[in-house]
ZATOR-692606 format. One record per residue: x, y, z of N, C-alpha, C, O in turn. Coordinates in steps of 0.02 Angstrom, whole numbers. Last residue first. Example, Ala and Ser with C-alpha at 12.3 -4.5 7.8 and 13.67 -1.06 7.14 Angstrom:
2
+--------+--------+--------+--------+--------+--------+--------+--------+--------+--------+--------+--------+
:    nxx :    nyy :    nzz :   caxx :   cayy :   cazz :    cxx :    cyy :    czz :    oxx :    oyy :    ozz :
+--------+--------+--------+--------+--------+--------+--------+--------+--------+--------+--------+--------+
:    642 :   -112 :    354 :    684 :    -53 :    357 :    645 :      2 :    394 :    670 :     57 :    402 :
:    660 :   -284 :    390 :    615 :   -225 :    390 :    660 :   -165 :    390 :    712 :   -166 :    423 :
+--------+--------+--------+--------+--------+--------+--------+--------+--------+--------+--------+--------+
***
This chain:
94
+--------+--------+--------+--------+--------+--------+--------+--------+--------+--------+--------+--------+
:    nxx :    nyy :    nzz :   caxx :   cayy :   cazz :    cxx :    cyy :    czz :    oxx :    oyy :    ozz :
+--------+--------+--------+--------+--------+--------+--------+--------+--------+--------+--------+--------+
:   -799 :   1075 :    959 :   -747 :   1092 :    910 :   -776 :   1123 :    848 :   -740 :   1141 :    802 :
:   -893 :   1028 :   1049 :   -859 :   1092 :   1063 :   -804 :   1110 :   1015 :   -765 :   1156 :   1029 :
:   -864 :    855 :   1023 :   -904 :    910 :   1050 :   -861 :    972 :   1062 :   -803 :    968 :   1081 :
:   -780 :    754 :    985 :   -810 :    794 :    932 :   -849 :    854 :    958 :   -865 :    900 :    920 :
:   -743 :    680 :   1094 :   -694 :    727 :   1066 :   -721 :    771 :   1011 :   -690 :    820 :    992 :
:   -845 :    589 :   1114 :   -844 :    649 :   1155 :   -795 :    701 :   1128 :   -805 :    761 :   1138 :
:   -869 :    466 :   1059 :   -864 :    524 :   1013 :   -860 :    590 :   1050 :   -870 :    643 :   1020 :
:   -887 :    373 :   1157 :   -835 :    360 :   1107 :   -822 :    419 :   1061 :   -771 :    421 :   1027 :
:  -1000 :    428 :   1224 :   -934 :    426 :   1255 :   -877 :    417 :   1205 :   -825 :    450 :   1210 :
:  -1098 :    526 :   1109 :  -1086 :    468 :   1151 :  -1013 :    469 :   1175 :   -971 :    505 :   1148 :
:  -1126 :    703 :   1117 :  -1100 :    645 :   1083 :  -1094 :    588 :   1134 :  -1087 :    599 :   1194 :
:  -1176 :    871 :   1085 :  -1184 :    809 :   1123 :  -1157 :    752 :   1083 :  -1164 :    750 :   1022 :
:  -1140 :    968 :    996 :  -1147 :    988 :   1067 :  -1157 :    928 :   1112 :  -1147 :    933 :   1173 :
:  -1062 :   1009 :    849 :  -1081 :    953 :    892 :  -1082 :    976 :    965 :  -1032 :   1000 :    991 :
:  -1108 :   1095 :    725 :  -1078 :   1113 :    789 :  -1102 :   1060 :    839 :  -1157 :   1066 :    867 :
:  -1077 :   1064 :    558 :  -1113 :   1040 :    617 :  -1074 :   1061 :    679 :  -1015 :   1046 :    685 :
:  -1102 :   1112 :    392 :  -1062 :   1123 :    453 :  -1106 :   1103 :    513 :  -1164 :   1123 :    517 :
:  -1116 :   1017 :    249 :  -1153 :   1044 :    306 :  -1106 :   1051 :    365 :  -1074 :   1003 :    386 :
:  -1108 :   1008 :     76 :  -1069 :   1016 :    137 :  -1113 :   1048 :    190 :  -1144 :   1100 :    178 :
:  -1122 :    906 :    -54 :  -1166 :    945 :    -12 :  -1133 :    948 :     57 :  -1130 :    898 :     92 :
:  -1055 :    887 :   -213 :  -1041 :    886 :   -142 :  -1089 :    932 :   -106 :  -1097 :    990 :   -125 :
:  -1076 :    775 :   -352 :  -1085 :    840 :   -321 :  -1075 :    833 :   -247 :  -1085 :    778 :   -219 :
:   -973 :    668 :   -453 :  -1016 :    680 :   -396 :  -1020 :    754 :   -379 :   -972 :    792 :   -391 :
:   -880 :    649 :   -553 :   -940 :    606 :   -554 :   -989 :    621 :   -498 :  -1043 :    591 :   -496 :
:   -770 :    729 :   -538 :   -793 :    717 :   -607 :   -859 :    679 :   -609 :   -891 :    676 :   -662 :
:   -740 :    722 :   -407 :   -770 :    785 :   -430 :   -797 :    777 :   -501 :   -841 :    815 :   -522 :
:   -672 :    606 :   -376 :   -744 :    601 :   -385 :   -776 :    667 :   -405 :   -836 :    668 :   -419 :
:   -541 :    641 :   -345 :   -556 :    622 :   -413 :   -631 :    617 :   -427 :   -652 :    622 :   -485 :
:   -521 :    781 :   -241 :   -552 :    715 :   -247 :   -565 :    699 :   -320 :   -598 :    738 :   -355 :
:   -480 :    912 :   -233 :   -430 :    862 :   -251 :   -460 :    793 :   -263 :   -427 :    750 :   -293 :
:   -587 :    982 :   -184 :   -570 :    992 :   -254 :   -518 :    942 :   -279 :   -512 :    932 :   -339 :
:   -582 :    951 :    -49 :   -633 :    919 :    -90 :   -618 :    926 :   -164 :   -633 :    882 :   -203 :
:   -475 :   1036 :    -11 :   -468 :    963 :     -4 :   -519 :    928 :    -50 :   -501 :    881 :    -85 :
:   -533 :   1161 :    -34 :   -473 :   1142 :    -71 :   -462 :   1066 :    -68 :   -442 :   1036 :   -118 :
:   -638 :   1158 :     59 :   -654 :   1162 :    -13 :   -593 :   1142 :    -55 :   -602 :   1109 :   -107 :
:   -564 :   1157 :    179 :   -606 :   1099 :    160 :   -621 :   1100 :     86 :   -616 :   1048 :     52 :
:   -511 :   1286 :    170 :   -466 :   1228 :    172 :   -504 :   1164 :    153 :   -479 :   1123 :    114 :
:   -626 :   1363 :    177 :   -586 :   1365 :    115 :   -536 :   1307 :    112 :   -520 :   1283 :     58 :
:   -669 :   1337 :    308 :   -708 :   1311 :    252 :   -667 :   1312 :    187 :   -674 :   1267 :    147 :
:   -550 :   1282 :    429 :   -580 :   1336 :    390 :   -613 :   1308 :    327 :   -588 :   1261 :    296 :
:   -610 :   1141 :    525 :   -557 :   1176 :    489 :   -589 :   1235 :    453 :   -650 :   1237 :    447 :
:   -655 :    995 :    612 :   -660 :   1068 :    607 :   -598 :   1096 :    572 :   -542 :   1078 :    588 :
:   -654 :    843 :    513 :   -641 :    882 :    573 :   -649 :    956 :    559 :   -651 :    978 :    502 :
:   -786 :    766 :    424 :   -723 :    802 :    422 :   -715 :    843 :    485 :   -762 :    874 :    509 :
:   -860 :    625 :    354 :   -859 :    670 :    412 :   -789 :    699 :    417 :   -739 :    663 :    414 :
:   -933 :    591 :    201 :   -870 :    599 :    235 :   -881 :    646 :    294 :   -909 :    700 :    285 :
:  -1028 :    481 :    101 :  -1026 :    530 :    154 :   -956 :    530 :    184 :   -925 :    478 :    192 :
:  -1098 :    450 :    -65 :  -1064 :    432 :     -4 :  -1066 :    489 :     46 :  -1099 :    540 :     35 :
:  -1208 :    381 :   -189 :  -1156 :    427 :   -168 :  -1124 :    403 :   -104 :  -1122 :    343 :    -91 :
:  -1299 :    286 :   -209 :  -1309 :    347 :   -247 :  -1256 :    399 :   -231 :  -1258 :    455 :   -257 :
:  -1334 :    141 :   -170 :  -1271 :    171 :   -190 :  -1282 :    229 :   -238 :  -1276 :    223 :   -299 :
:  -1464 :    155 :    -43 :  -1433 :    126 :   -102 :  -1373 :    169 :   -126 :  -1364 :    226 :   -104 :
:  -1327 :    193 :     50 :  -1366 :    134 :     30 :  -1437 :    157 :     18 :  -1469 :    177 :     66 :
:  -1168 :    274 :     28 :  -1240 :    275 :     43 :  -1271 :    210 :     20 :  -1244 :    175 :    -23 :
:  -1008 :    230 :     96 :  -1056 :    233 :     41 :  -1127 :    241 :     67 :  -1143 :    217 :    122 :
:   -904 :    331 :    206 :   -937 :    271 :    183 :   -984 :    284 :    126 :   -999 :    342 :    109 :
:   -801 :    390 :    342 :   -825 :    394 :    273 :   -859 :    328 :    255 :   -845 :    276 :    285 :
:   -732 :    495 :    472 :   -767 :    435 :    449 :   -789 :    445 :    378 :   -796 :    502 :    355 :
:   -638 :    599 :    483 :   -659 :    562 :    542 :   -690 :    495 :    523 :   -676 :    444 :    554 :
:   -499 :    681 :    409 :   -562 :    644 :    401 :   -575 :    601 :    463 :   -529 :    572 :    492 :
:   -378 :    736 :    452 :   -432 :    781 :    431 :   -499 :    745 :    428 :   -551 :    775 :    443 :
:   -269 :    657 :    479 :   -314 :    673 :    534 :   -372 :    717 :    515 :   -412 :    735 :    559 :
:   -190 :    609 :    380 :   -174 :    676 :    404 :   -216 :    696 :    465 :   -201 :    745 :    499 :
:   -252 :    488 :    353 :   -185 :    487 :    383 :   -166 :    555 :    411 :   -131 :    559 :    461 :
:   -368 :    535 :    291 :   -374 :    499 :    355 :   -306 :    500 :    390 :   -303 :    511 :    451 :
:   -308 :    589 :    177 :   -338 :    635 :    226 :   -358 :    600 :    292 :   -363 :    634 :    343 :
:   -260 :    474 :    112 :   -215 :    530 :    126 :   -243 :    575 :    181 :   -207 :    596 :    226 :
:   -377 :    397 :     97 :   -322 :    373 :    139 :   -276 :    430 :    160 :   -254 :    433 :    217 :
:   -448 :    475 :      2 :   -474 :    465 :     70 :   -418 :    444 :    117 :   -412 :    472 :    172 :
:   -358 :    458 :   -107 :   -372 :    525 :    -80 :   -399 :    520 :     -9 :   -377 :    557 :     35 :
:   -372 :    321 :   -125 :   -305 :    348 :   -109 :   -313 :    419 :    -79 :   -278 :    436 :    -32 :
:   -506 :    318 :   -163 :   -486 :    286 :   -100 :   -417 :    310 :    -78 :   -405 :    320 :    -19 :
:   -494 :    383 :   -287 :   -536 :    412 :   -234 :   -517 :    383 :   -166 :   -511 :    420 :   -117 :
:   -416 :    293 :   -361 :   -388 :    358 :   -341 :   -429 :    394 :   -288 :   -401 :    431 :   -248 :
:   -515 :    184 :   -361 :   -448 :    176 :   -332 :   -416 :    244 :   -315 :   -391 :    252 :   -259 :
:   -632 :    240 :   -427 :   -633 :    218 :   -357 :   -563 :    213 :   -326 :   -553 :    236 :   -270 :
:   -655 :    275 :   -556 :   -617 :    323 :   -515 :   -609 :    301 :   -442 :   -583 :    339 :   -401 :
:   -734 :    176 :   -606 :   -671 :    188 :   -640 :   -626 :    235 :   -599 :   -565 :    234 :   -608 :
:   -851 :    189 :   -529 :   -805 :    132 :   -517 :   -737 :    144 :   -548 :   -686 :    125 :   -519 :
:   -908 :    300 :   -594 :   -887 :    305 :   -524 :   -835 :    251 :   -509 :   -783 :    265 :   -481 :
:   -941 :    243 :   -715 :   -892 :    297 :   -714 :   -865 :    309 :   -643 :   -807 :    326 :   -634 :
:  -1036 :    153 :   -670 :   -977 :    127 :   -705 :   -922 :    180 :   -706 :   -863 :    164 :   -700 :
:  -1139 :    233 :   -621 :  -1095 :    199 :   -573 :  -1033 :    170 :   -606 :   -981 :    163 :   -573 :
:  -1155 :    388 :   -714 :  -1169 :    317 :   -703 :  -1117 :    284 :   -657 :  -1059 :    304 :   -656 :
:  -1159 :    544 :   -620 :  -1137 :    504 :   -677 :  -1153 :    431 :   -662 :  -1163 :    413 :   -604 :
:  -1185 :    602 :   -503 :  -1224 :    626 :   -560 :  -1205 :    591 :   -625 :  -1232 :    606 :   -678 :
:  -1191 :    556 :   -333 :  -1168 :    541 :   -401 :  -1215 :    571 :   -452 :  -1276 :    567 :   -446 :
:  -1155 :    653 :   -200 :  -1213 :    629 :   -238 :  -1190 :    619 :   -311 :  -1173 :    667 :   -345 :
:  -1087 :    657 :    -40 :  -1073 :    653 :   -112 :  -1133 :    622 :   -146 :  -1160 :    571 :   -123 :
:  -1093 :    759 :     99 :  -1128 :    707 :     61 :  -1108 :    712 :    -12 :  -1113 :    766 :    -42 :
:  -1004 :    792 :    239 :  -1004 :    803 :    167 :  -1039 :    744 :    134 :  -1017 :    687 :    141 :
:  -1009 :    876 :    385 :  -1033 :    814 :    354 :  -1039 :    831 :    280 :  -1075 :    877 :    260 :
:   -884 :    947 :    491 :   -926 :    949 :    431 :   -949 :    879 :    414 :   -914 :    829 :    426 :
:   -862 :   1029 :    650 :   -849 :    978 :    602 :   -896 :    986 :    543 :   -942 :   1026 :    545 :
+--------+--------+--------+--------+--------+--------+--------+--------+--------+--------+--------+--------+
***
């Protein structure tokens, strides 16, 4: 799986202007099963998306569709989950 951190490089007003299409993008990939979890950072300097295992070029293509590319940088970390709580056991070994 991947953990993707978004880090805003533009003022929050510009981020807010793109929030509705960003949420539509999130909804599309949650519905497809690609996204596991997402949320804002606190303080609000960006966000985080957990993404299921997939080829990295596929993930890069998905991230390129996010309207937030105009206001945020993406820091992608591949994680090989080896332990998880009972509710997250499906994340191990993938």
